[in-house]
C-alpha positions in Angstrom: 99.0 6.1 -19.8 99.2 9.5 -18.4 96.6 12.1 -19.2 98.5 15.2 -18.2 101.9 16.7 -17.5 101.3 17.0 -13.9 101.0 13.1 -13.7 103.9 12.6 -15.7 106.2 14.8 -13.6 104.5 14.0 -10.3 103.6 17.6 -9.5 100.1 17.1 -8.3 99.7 19.1 -5.0 98.4 17.4 -2.0 94.4 17.5 -1.8 92.9 20.3 0.1 95.9 22.4 0.0 96.2 26.0 -1.1 98.4 24.9 -3.8 95.9 22.4 -5.0 93.4 25.5 -5.3 95.7 27.3 -7.3 96.5 24.2 -9.4 92.8 23.7 -10.3 92.4 27.4 -11.0 95.4 27.3 -13.7 93.9 24.1 -15.1 90.7 25.6 -15.5 91.8 28.9 -17.0 93.7 27.1 -19.7 90.5 26.6 -21.6 89.2 30.0 -21.6 89.1 32.2 -24.7 92.3 34.4 -25.1 91.2 37.7 -26.6 93.7 39.9 -24.9 95.6 43.1 -26.0 99.3 41.9 -26.4 100.4 45.6 -26.6 99.3 46.3 -23.2 101.8 45.9 -20.2 100.6 43.7 -17.1 100.8 45.5 -13.9 103.7 44.6 -11.7 101.5 43.7 -8.8 99.4 41.1 -11.0 102.7 39.5 -12.1 103.7 39.2 -8.5 100.4 37.7 -7.7 100.7 35.2 -10.5 104.3 34.3 -9.7 
């Protein structure tokens, strides 16, 4: 049985790649507390970095 979406869709990046570093950062960040102000706009440069 699969325990996450990446395994189901076979999206896990190659080990030791930059994509794996990003994959791990995203996975870790999903567990943080989200107390942010939804009325504020995100800077375009930050959006470009994420995307």
